N, C-alpha and C positions, 0 to 999 in steps of 0.2 A: 126258593126263599120262603120263609115262614111269614115274615112281616113285610109290610111295604117299605119300612125304613126303621133304622135304629139311631137314636140320638141321645145325648145327655142333656137333661134339663127340659123345662117347659118353655116353648116359644110364645105361648099365649099369656095374657094378663092373669093375675091372681084372681080367682073367683070367690074365695072365702066360703065355699060351701061346706057345711058341717055334715057329719055322717047321717044325722037325721034328715037333712035336706036331700042328700043323695038317695036315702031310702024311699023317698017319695017319687022318684023317677022310676017308671016301670022298665024292667029289663027288656031288651030286644036282641034278636040275633045279629051278630056282626061277623063278617068274614075276617079271619086272621090276616089275610093278605091285603086288607084295607087299613090296617093299623100301623101307626108309627109309635114306637116305644119312646118313653121319656127317661128310661134308665138303660145304661149300657151293660150293667152287671147284675147278676142274680146270685143270691146266696143259695147254694145247693141244698142246704138243710131246709130252707123254706119250700123248695120244690118237692122234696121227698117227704115232708112232714104230713102225717095223716090228719092232723088238726090245723092245717094251714089257714083255714078261714075261721078258726075259733074266736079270735079277737076282732075280726073285721066283717065286712060285708061279704055275703056269699057271691055277689056278682062284681066283676071288675068295673072300674070307673073309667069312662072314656070321655074326653072333651073334644067336641067338634068345633074347630076354629078355622076360619078361612077355607071351609070345605075339606079339611083334613081331619081325620080321626086320630087323636093322640091317646094312647093307653097310659093313663095317669097312675092307676093303681090296679094290681092284679096280674102283673107280668108272670108270676109263677103259675097262676091258674091258666093263663093263655098258653104258656109253654107246655104245661102238662097236657092240655088239649091237643096241641100239635104233636106231642110224643104219642098220643093215643090215635093219631092220624085223623083227628077231627079237623074240619076246615073252618069251623065257626064256633063262637062262644056266645053266650047270652051276657050282655053287659048293660049297665046304666049309662046313657049318653046325655051329657049336658051340652047343649048348643049355646055357644057364646057368640 
């Protein structure tokens, strides 16, 4: 199994963090098998795109809530890492 779990939607309260606020959180390594996704589906074109991070953050966004790590943004980057047989990614982690 790649991820700890797959779900649809965020179980945690809205944090209202902006992209600028996310960019102030230093990235850290996170094991893929510790993440619970907040999206059940992925657009294949985003996974295969060479410029998939052109309009967003280079690092996935993870929210830690009630000691669970939820992958809020960056599912395509995490899945790409898994396909490359990497066990972890660097992500920005917001602790709520």
